[in-house]
ZAFI-672268 format. One record per residue (C-alpha): z, y, x; residue in one letter. Coordinates in steps of 0.05 Angstrom, whole numbers, padded with zeros to 5 digits, always signed. Example, Ala and Ser with C-alpha at 12.3 -4.5 7.8 and 13.67 -1.06 7.14 Angstrom:
BEGIN
+00156-00090+00246a/+00143-00021+00273s/
REM end
This chain:
BEGIN
+00456-01868+01894m/+00435-01845+01825a/+00387-01795+01853k/+00357-01844+01890y/+00342-01885+01835s/+00314-01831+01798v/+00263-01818+01856l/+00256-01896+01864l/+00239-01902+01795t/+00196-01848+01785f/+00148-01873+01841f/+00143-01949+01818i/+00120-01926+01756c/+00067-01880+01793l/+00040-01936+01835l/+00038-01987+01784t/-00004-01940+01738a/-00042-01923+01801f/-00060-01997+01826f/-00069-02022+01748s/-00130-01965+01742s/-00156-01989+01817a/-00174-02061+01795k/-00222-02036+01738n/-00261-01987+01784s/-00335-01974+01781t/-00387-01970+01830e/-00389-01896+01813e/-00311-01897+01817n/-00319-01921+01892n/-00376-01866+01908r/-00331-01821+01885l/-00271-01839+01917f/-00311-01840+01976d/-00321-01768+01975i/-00249-01754+01961s/-00221-01796+02014l/-00261-01765+02070a/-00228-01692+02043e/-00165-01723+02039l/-00150-01768+02100s/-00214-01756+02143k/-00213-01681+02150i/-00207-01646+02217k/-00161-01596+02229v/-00146-01548+02296s/-00083-01516+02285a/-00031-01569+02315a/-00057-01567+02378s/-00115-01524+02377l/-00176-01567+02384r/-00210-01610+02324s/-00179-01674+02308q/-00157-01717+02245y/-00102-01701+02206t/-00069-01760+02230f/-00077-01750+02297e/-00048-01683+02290a/+00024-01674+02327p/+00047-01642+02262s/+00061-01650+02183k/-00003-01627+02163v/-00023-01609+02099h/-00096-01584+02086v/-00123-01542+02026i/-00200-01548+02017t/-00253-01505+02002r/-00267-01553+01941k/-00193-01544+01919m/-00190-01473+01924i/-00252-01461+01881t/-00235-01527+01829e/-00162-01501+01814r/-00173-01426+01813n/-00125-01415+01876y/-00154-01331+01880r/-00096-01321+01922y/-00052-01356+01983l/+00011-01350+01926a/-00029-01395+01879d/-00037-01448+01932a/+00032-01445+01962i/+00065-01459+01896k/+00025-01525+01897d/+00047-01542+01967f/+00095-01601+01968p/+00174-01586+01983a/+00165-01513+01970v/+00200-01473+01924r/+00170-01408+01913l/+00197-01356+01876s/+00164-01288+01864l/+00189-01230+01855y/+00258-01247+01875a/+00270-01198+01925a/+00251-01123+01932s/+00187-01093+01961a/+00214-01082+02026d/+00245-01157+02031s/+00186-01190+02023g/+00176-01187+01944s/+00189-01265+01945s/+00229-01322+01974e/+00199-01378+02006m/+00245-01439+02016i/+00204-01501+02059v/+00254-01563+02056r/+00313-01522+02047g/+00297-01464+02100i/+00301-01403+02071r/+00261-01339+02084g/+00191-01309+02085n/+00206-01284+02162n/+00210-01359+02183k/+00138-01367+02165i/+00074-01351+02200v/+00013-01332+02165l/-00054-01328+02208m/-00127-01318+02190w/-00168-01348+02241n/-00110-01354+02289g/-00094-01278+02277q/-00024-01260+02257r/-00022-01228+02188l/+00057-01219+02187n/+00084-01155+02197h/+00091-01128+02264p/+00162-01112+02262d/+00185-01179+02238s/+00205-01164+02175q/+00196-01215+02111p/+00124-01236+02105l/+00097-01203+02039h/+00081-01252+01988i/+00056-01235+01923t/+00003-01259+01871p/-00046-01218+01895y/-00050-01208+01970l/-00086-01249+02012y/-00150-01267+01977p/-00180-01338+01989l/-00245-01322+01972k/-00282-01322+02030n/-00235-01379+02066i/-00258-01448+02078g/-00197-01492+02091k/-00122-01474+02092i/-00090-01518+02142e/-00019-01518+02136v/+00036-01545+02190l/+00105-01562+02166y/+00161-01558+02219g/+00169-01510+02285s/+00096-01503+02320a/+00129-01461+02374s/+00099-01481+02430a/+00034-01459+02407l/+00048-01400+02362y/+00115-01368+02387g/+00186-01383+02391s/+00193-01350+02312d/+00152-01404+02282t/+00209-01447+02247v/+00189-01477+02174s/+00120-01467+02169m/+00056-01442+02197t/-00011-01428+02158i/-00072-01414+02178n/-00132-01384+02132m/-00195-01404+02159i/-00265-01370+02146s/-00316-01411+02113s/-00363-01381+02172l/-00330-01440+02208a/-00358-01491+02165d/-00440-01466+02145e/-00471-01410+02142i/-00509-01395+02079k/-00542-01318+02064d/-00503-01307+02003k/-00474-01250+01959w/-00420-01276+01908q/-00392-01222+01856v/-00335-01230+01810g/-00288-01199+01758i/-00227-01227+01722d/-00187-01190+01666y/-00124-01220+01639g/-00055-01208+01618s/-00011-01137+01625f/-00083-01109+01631s/-00098-01147+01690e/-00161-01130+01722k/-00194-01158+01789r/-00255-01156+01827g/-00287-01182+01894f/-00350-01177+01927l/-00369-01221+01984q/-00419-01235+02036y/-00434-01284+02083s/-00500-01298+02128g/-00530-01283+02187k/-00556-01210+02211i/-00603-01228+02268a/-00561-01273+02306e/-00493-01254+02286i/-00455-01296+02240k/-00426-01247+02186t/-00372-01247+02134e/-00350-01184+02096f/-00301-01188+02034l/-00270-01130+01993i/-00221-01160+01941d/-00191-01100+01888t/-00127-01120+01838y/-00089-01078+01786h/-00043-01095+01739t/+00003-01051+01689d/+00056-01102+01713g/+00091-01161+01685i/+00136-01144+01631d/+00215-01167+01650f/+00242-01129+01601s/+00257-01181+01549p/+00307-01215+01598f/+00379-01176+01573e/+00409-01199+01634q/+00369-01169+01686f/+00348-01105+01648y/+00389-01082+01594s/+00461-01095+01618r/+00499-01074+01673y/+00570-01114+01697p/+00625-01059+01707n/+00669-01107+01750e/+00646-01169+01789p/+00663-01245+01758g/+00648-01283+01696i/+00696-01246+01662a/+00664-01179+01671a/+00653-01127+01610s/+00590-01090+01613f/+00555-01029+01595t/+00487-01041+01554h/+00420-01000+01567f/+00383-01006+01500p/+00309-01021+01516k/+00285-00956+01470a/+00325-00908+01512l/+00287-00940+01574r/+00218-00950+01560d/+00194-00879+01588d/+00224-00906+01649y/+00198-00982+01665y/+00135-00974+01700h/+00116-01034+01740p/+00047-01022+01750s/+00018-01059+01816e/-00049-01053+01848q/-00078-01077+01918s/-00145-01077+01960t/-00159-01123+02013v/-00220-01113+02060a/-00242-01160+02120r/-00294-01164+02166l/-00312-01223+02214r/-00375-01226+02265l/-00394-01286+02309e/-00447-01292+02365l/-00434-01355+02408d/-00366-01364+02430n/-00350-01292+02414l/-00319-01269+02351s/-00290-01194+02323v/-00245-01196+02264q/-00213-01142+02228s/-00176-01136+02166y/-00142-01074+02120y/-00089-01085+02059q/-00058-01037+02015y/-00019-01055+01956f/+00023-01011+01914q/+00083-01040+01874t/+00153-01015+01841q/+00219-01019+01872t/+00249-01035+01804q/+00214-01093+01807i/+00250-01157+01841g/+00319-01126+01838w/+00355-01098+01772s/+00305-01046+01747p/+00376-01008+01734l/+00380-00994+01806t/+00314-00959+01813y/+00301-00918+01747e/+00312-00844+01742a/+00273-00778+01738n/+00226-00795+01688d/+00203-00859+01720g/+00215-00919+01775s/+00212-00917+01850g/+00140-00928+01885q/+00132-00978+01945y/+00062-00971+01982i/+00051-00999+02039f/-00014-01009+02087k/-00032-01049+02138q/-00091-01065+02180w/-00109-01109+02247g/-00170-01117+02291v/-00180-01187+02338n/-00220-01208+02395l/-00226-01272+02416d/-00275-01302+02469h/-00280-01371+02505k/-00318-01383+02562f/-00341-01452+02598e/-00314-01446+02668l/-00343-01509+02684r/-00358-01567+02644d/-00293-01585+02595g/-00252-01530+02622i/-00249-01472+02576w/-00214-01400+02581l/-00199-01365+02521q/-00185-01293+02518s/-00140-01256+02456i/-00131-01183+02444v/-00099-01171+02381d/-00073-01105+02347h/-00033-01087+02280s/-00004-01033+02248r/+00032-01028+02193s/+00059-00967+02156k/+00100-00948+02090l/+00060-00893+02050d/+00106-00828+02053p/+00094-00825+01984k/+00135-00886+01970s/+00204-00857+01946h/+00268-00896+01923w/+00290-00877+01859n/+00365-00885+01835r/+00403-00872+01769p/+00436-00813+01757n/+00422-00798+01690m/+00436-00819+01624v/+00416-00869+01599p/+00436-00902+01663f/+00494-00916+01707r/+00520-00838+01726v/+00559-00833+01790y/+00575-00759+01788s/+00541-00700+01765a/+00540-00666+01831d/+00524-00732+01873l/+00481-00714+01937p/+00422-00753+01962p/+00434-00821+01975r/+00430-00846+02054g/+00425-00777+02082v/+00430-00785+02159g/+00421-00861+02151t/+00359-00902+02186k/+00335-00968+02180t/+00282-01013+02210y/+00254-01040+02146k/+00180-01037+02144l/+00162-00963+02157n/+00122-00963+02216f/+00104-01007+02267a/+00050-01023+02321n/+00039-01081+02361k/-00010-01099+02419v/-00013-01170+02435k/-00056-01205+02498i/-00065-01274+02505e/-00102-01317+02554e/-00111-01394+02540r/-00136-01448+02593l/-00148-01511+02554s/-00187-01576+02595w/-00199-01653+02588d/-00173-01705+02635a/-00164-01779+02650m/-00231-01797+02619n/-00221-01756+02561n/-00155-01786+02546k/-00104-01725+02569l/-00120-01660+02529h/-00081-01593+02553s/-00072-01527+02541v/-00035-01476+02577v/-00029-01401+02568g/+00007-01333+02571i/+00025-01275+02525s/+00050-01209+02525y/+00067-01167+02461s/+00084-01100+02455l/+00111-01069+02387i/+00127-00996+02363d/+00175-00991+02309l/+00197-00930+02271m/+00250-00931+02219p/+00271-00894+02153k/+00312-00837+02173s/+00350-00776+02139a/+00336-00777+02061n/+00316-00840+02029l/+00304-00805+01959d/+00264-00752+01992f/+00227-00785+02055p/+00201-00742+02109g/+00119-00748+02135s/+00122-00795+02196y/+00059-00785+02222n/+00064-00811+02283n/+00089-00883+02302s/+00079-00897+02371s/+00135-00894+02431s/+00102-00829+02452i/+00124-00789+02388a/+00139-00711+02405d/+00194-00702+02352s/+00259-00708+02387a/+00279-00732+02315i/+00227-00790+02317q/+00244-00813+02387k/+00315-00819+02373f/+00296-00870+02317h/+00237-00905+02358n/+00250-00969+02380l/+00201-01014+02432t/+00197-01093+02435e/+00169-01127+02495k/+00163-01207+02497n/+00123-01243+02550i/+00110-01318+02536g/+00088-01379+02576l/+00066-01442+02539f/+00042-01507+02546i/+00019-01572+02505q/-00007-01634+02524s/-00033-01700+02488q/-00047-01764+02515y/-00085-01823+02484e/-00042-01876+02514y/-00082-01929+02474s/-00127-01928+02412k/-00069-01930+02358t/-00012-01889+02404i/-00012-01816+02423t/+00040-01776+02454y/+00040-01691+02453t/+00093-01659+02497l/+00095-01583+02501g/+00143-01524+02505g/+00144-01447+02504r/+00182-01402+02553f/+00196-01331+02521d/+00231-01270+02549k/+00252-01217+02503h/+00270-01138+02520n/+00330-01147+02468r/+00350-01223+02469y/+00333-01242+02540g/+00309-01311+02553t/+00289-01376+02513t/+00258-01448+02523f/+00235-01480+02467n/+00207-01553+02475p/+00171-01600+02422r/+00153-01683+02428f/+00110-01722+02383a/+00088-01790+02377l/+00025-01810+02337n/+00011-01880+02315y/-00055-01896+02273f/-00094-01957+02257s/-00158-01960+02227e/-00148-02030+02211k/-00096-02027+02162n/-00095-01944+02146g/-00020-01941+02170w/-00011-01879+02203f/+00063-01848+02235a/+00085-01786+02267k/+00161-01773+02301a/+00167-01708+02315i/+00221-01658+02342i/+00224-01588+02365g/+00257-01523+02368t/+00249-01455+02348s/+00286-01384+02367y/+00291-01327+02316l/+00310-01259+02339a/+00337-01209+02287p/+00292-01169+02267a/+00309-01093+02281a/+00322-01083+02202f/+00370-01142+02205f/+00407-01114+02262t/+00404-01035+02244f/+00399-01037+02171d/+00441-00973+02147t/+00456-00939+02076f/+00508-00904+02035l/+00523-00899+01968i/+00584-00844+01956p/+00644-00879+01924r/+00616-00946+01917d/+00588-00981+01991s/+00558-00976+02046q/+00514-01026+02097q/+00535-01008+02170i/+00498-01041+02236p/+00514-01107+02267n/+00488-01099+02346p/+00525-01167+02361d/+00474-01196+02313l/+00458-01269+02348l/+00380-01298+02343p/+00377-01362+02293e/+00363-01431+02334e/+00333-01478+02294t/+00323-01558+02320t/+00277-01599+02271s/+00264-01677+02272m/+00221-01713+02222e/+00186-01780+02211l/+00120-01774+02175n/+00079-01833+02158f/+00031-01857+02103g/-00019-01911+02084k/-00094-01912+02055r/-00105-01958+02004f/-00168-01973+01974g/-00164-01929+01913k/-00108-01880+01929f/-00059-01849+01992s/+00013-01848+02001i/+00052-01800+02052e/+00124-01790+02065s/+00163-01746+02106s/+00239-01757+02124i/+00259-01693+02149f/+00327-01654+02177h/+00343-01596+02209s/+00401-01558+02237k/+00407-01483+02242v/+00455-01449+02287d/+00470-01371+02274n/+00443-01371+02197l/+00427-01303+02194i/+00451-01273+02119i/+00441-01208+02097q/+00494-01155+02056r/+00554-01197+02069q/+00621-01162+02054v/+00654-01138+02114k/+00715-01104+02081s/+00735-01075+02020i/+00779-01011+02007e/+00815-00974+01951n/+00807-00903+01955k/+00821-00834+01917t/+00783-00773+01924d/+00783-00715+01869n/+00749-00754+01822l/+00802-00805+01825g/+00812-00878+01852d/+00751-00919+01871y/+00743-00987+01907t/+00691-00975+01968f/+00664-01037+01996t/+00631-01046+02067t/+00571-01089+02078f/+00538-01115+02146h/+00488-01171+02166t/+00521-01230+02202t/+00515-01299+02224n/+00536-01355+02175a/+00547-01409+02231g/+00515-01473+02222e/+00467-01503+02165t/+00448-01575+02167s/+00395-01599+02123i/+00361-01666+02106s/+00315-01693+02059g/+00250-01731+02040i/+00188-01716+02006t/+00129-01770+01978i/+00062-01757+01954e/+00007-01790+01936i/-00056-01772+01914k/-00113-01817+01878a/-00170-01828+01836l/-00165-01851+01764l/-00231-01881+01725y/-00285-01845+01741n/-00274-01773+01733n/-00202-01761+01746i/-00159-01743+01813e/-00087-01747+01807p/-00043-01712+01859y/+00038-01721+01855a/+00101-01701+01911s/+00175-01709+01891v/+00226-01675+01945t/+00298-01687+01959y/+00340-01642+01997n/+00415-01638+02010t/+00452-01603+02058g/+00512-01545+02077e/+00531-01488+02114t/+00600-01476+02158q/+00600-01406+02141d/+00644-01358+02182t/+00643-01303+02132t/+00668-01357+02077n/+00733-01360+02108k/+00698-01427+02152g/+00692-01468+02095t/+00629-01503+02078s/+00588-01498+02022y/+00529-01521+01993d/+00456-01498+02010l/+00437-01448+01968i/+00377-01425+01918h/+00343-01503+01950t/+00336-01545+01884p/+00366-01619+01901d/+00301-01642+01864y/+00230-01623+01860q/+00173-01656+01822v/+00098-01637+01831k/+00046-01663+01791f/-00021-01649+01774g/-00100-01677+01762f/-00168-01647+01768d/-00220-01675+01720s/-00295-01681+01721y/-00335-01669+01652w/-00403-01654+01640l/-00438-01680+01700n/-00384-01638+01731q/-00413-01581+01701s/-00338-01565+01667l/-00279-01577+01708i/-00211-01579+01676l/-00140-01583+01720y/-00069-01587+01698l/-00011-01577+01736k/+00069-01587+01716t/+00117-01577+01768q/+00196-01595+01758y/+00251-01548+01790i/+00316-01577+01798g/+00382-01549+01804k/+00403-01499+01855a/+00462-01469+01880k/+00489-01400+01881y/+00515-01367+01939h/+00601-01370+01931p/+00604-01309+01935d/+00550-01284+01884n/+00578-01221+01849y/+00561-01245+01779r/+00588-01325+01791f/+00642-01326+01845p/+00661-01391+01867a/+00731-01371+01858k/+00723-01368+01777d/+00702-01436+01782q/+00760-01470+01827n/+00723-01460+01890g/+00657-01496+01874r/+00592-01456+01869q/+00558-01445+01807f/+00487-01473+01793t/+00427-01452+01771m/+00387-01489+01713n/+00338-01537+01723a/+00267-01516+01689y/+00197-01540+01683w/+00125-01507+01677l/+00057-01524+01664l/-00005-01490+01685d/-00074-01506+01660l/-00142-01475+01675g/-00220-01502+01685g/-00283-01474+01704t/-00358-01483+01674y/-00421-01473+01703k/-00464-01433+01668i/-00520-01429+01701k/-00531-01454+01773d/-00506-01388+01809n/-00464-01366+01749v/-00388-01394+01737n/-00337-01383+01684l/-00262-01386+01699h/-00197-01392+01663f/-00124-01397+01679n/-00057-01398+01640v/+00011-01403+01684n/+00072-01422+01646n/+00037-01447+01577v/+00103-01458+01543m/+00123-01389+01561a/+00190-01420+01594q/+00248-01376+01609e/+00281-01397+01675y/+00321-01359+01733d/+00300-01351+01804q/+00347-01331+01862p/+00360-01262+01878i/+00347-01254+01959v/+00397-01212+02005g/+00430-01180+01947q/+00461-01227+01904e/+00538-01222+01940t/+00538-01144+01932s/+00556-01091+01882s/+00485-01064+01890w/+00449-01094+01835t/+00502-01137+01800r/+00457-01189+01777i/+00467-01259+01796a/+00390-01279+01791s/+00326-01250+01778t/+00276-01276+01714p/+00216-01324+01726g/+00146-01302+01707l/+00132-01305+01645p/+00066-01333+01604r/-00002-01304+01639q/-00069-01314+01636f/-00136-01293+01659y/-00211-01304+01647l/-00262-01288+01695g/-00340-01290+01714l/-00371-01304+01781s/-00440-01309+01809m/-00472-01320+01876h/-00543-01301+01893f/
REM end
């Protein structure tokens, strides 16, 4: 009850302030609010039903980031916007580069592999179903006109693996076309350098959009965080002794530099569109996990990843109101052979033995190396019953070829052929081909002026995991008269384990190994939600009450066995890990959001989320434990303000991340050391601010400062907290960062 009292008190205070200010509104206030209200409540979306409709009509909980918000809040890359999403915890650099580089938790559901990211409907997820890479410098937003975000399952339209969130970045071409070039440069902390060149306009009758964005940084310096950088536990548990590695002896080895290049091209002519993208990024394997694990041989291990894709989309009107849409999508991902994984085998690092052989000889792991994907989809959409019934039905076929790492992980060979017809016998042995055919339908019926029903479902047949059917249902209510809307939504999803989770292997002599688990089961999720809200004269309020049940939750690096062994070097303990299913997870929560206009120049927004849940874990002796990594409370508050006839725009954003639980088998903080109770990560506050200033009509200056107060905080570590591999309980949060930039259009 105390928790709910805090939540209620917070919002009573906010409501009182907003209502009080509304009484003193002016004519200018009303005019500005009309603009704000149109963006916040009257904007149209298409992701939820593949047709244009208002957000309150969409059969999903929808969050929209407009072009105005992208520009005025300096959302340069997708991660900048994600961290402001309600009910989302984004922990950057909380995972290794080949596990997504971060952890994104949506309403208590963990995992970047449960999020679908699209650009104009084209998937940007890795073809091999690995966790989506979310870094501070990927997926630039400069040429994006709108971001549509769907909470919960959207399996009927986008695949059975759409579990927690669907994000569609929509090009500005869809809104308006103006012949315009834009260029910009930024410079910031840690020698951050960023530049972009963009064109949008018409070439003959072809709507054309082009963007190239490049980024480089010397890397965020995490070395001040001693527990992460400078000490190594000699054994598990809170009473462990440490081996210390002085910073002065390690400076020559610590190289956290990063860089990226992203290029996009989109062409539209009538009902035909063709688009293509290329993205390259290079990071260091010492970022995200303990640097001690990956420093040796005068440097750190580089991780270089490339991905490109092309998408063709054509619509043809068979007859009045009946459309056939044909989509061909091809993407390819590749881990550059120059990538390598260092391991400590020299002073001042942890020394295994003087004659330690290369790690991982003869192993294979399907982990973000090579993947080709081809997808063909046909959709038929129509309106019927006097335009009250809107339906879409479709069929899709996808073929994915995977090629894993193999042989020596310290000195990888070259893999130039990544298709299933590889000539090399070794490559053929390691190849894996996945096929899926899907049939889907979704219909929305306007029962009355205030009520609509949506019913849909998807049937999938996967060559490794068989068949599944995932239905969804939504009931919408909206009253133009009183401003209330409500949505009741239920849906299911089915996440087949990525090949990496099933076949992952590694070997560390005299320490540990990871073995495959061919019996790994798919995750099955059922989500229910009640989303409702109201528009008042001067502000809007929205709430979502949600519940999810996840069966067969997949968790990496779980202990399978611990053995005491002896060899010619002496006694040692050898641990075997595997990826396994952790039983049933139940999650419940509530989010409340407020958007408003105060005075005549300030637009505040706020959200509060409360999460609770537990996992019945078969790997934890069948006992239950609280949700891990998910904060009990999240409070996000910000405002945009306009000055000097809107030539100067300033914003402030703050967020509170509440306490979150460690895994009960965390290597450093196991629950057994606290009488069976899980250890807890501390809560923290973060403050960001920034702004833009219009120097001339076509020249803008912008700046941003993240973590203004230089708050030190802990983030979860993804996938490795229960193993002896990294031996750290958590990863450090990002320190203060800033940048200053200049952009010009002509």
